[in-house]
N, C-alpha and C positions, 0 to 999 in steps of 0.2 A: 560731447564733438558726432556723435551720433544720427541727434538730431541734425545737422548741417550737411552732414551730409547724405542725410534723406532728402532735404530739401532742397541738394546746388541737384541728389541725383534723379528730381520730382520738376526740374525746369528743364534739365538738359533731356531730359527724355520723354515729356507730359506731351507736346507738341506731336512730335513725328508717331509717338506709339497711338497715338489716338485719327491720324491722320493714317495709321495703316488700317485700320476696320474695313471690313469689309461694304461697298457702300449698299448693297438692301438691308444686314443689320444695324446703320447707322438711321437709315435711312424709318426703318422705323421704331426704332426707341427716339429720332425726333418727330414722330408722328404722334406716340402716344402720348411724351408731354406737351404737346399741342392740345390733342384731348383731352388733358388732364386740364388745360386753362379751362375750358367748352370753345375754343374754336371749332368751327364748323366747317367754312367755305375755302378751304386754302386748297395748294398743288403742291408738293414737293418734286422739282426733277431732278433728276442725275443727272450732268453735263460735266464733260471736257475741258479743263479752266480756262481752252483758249472760248471756250460760249456762252459765259459766263455775263459780259455784257456789263448795266446796272445794272443787276436786276440782285436784289438781296441774299445772298450767299448764308446759309446755316449749318453748315458741315463741310468738311473736310476729310475726303476715304480714298481706299484704292490709295495706298503709300502717298497720297498728295498731287493723282491727276487727274482728281476731277471735282465736283466740287457740289453738292447740296444745294438746289435754291425752295425759296417760300416764293409764293404769290399766296394773293389772298382774295377773292375771286366776291 
């Protein structure tokens, strides 16, 4: 029973908890993962939700009000 409660809580609060993370902190974490994979030429940009367009979103932050975009150079 306890395991089910933990799973339900993780599913219910997981995405919101990640989106609540400050943008600069999340951007740093994403950059570290990209660097660890050996990618050298890329750009991460923090933008408001309405400025995403057709770019690749790699993160959501500041309570879901902003997105982090990835562009490979």
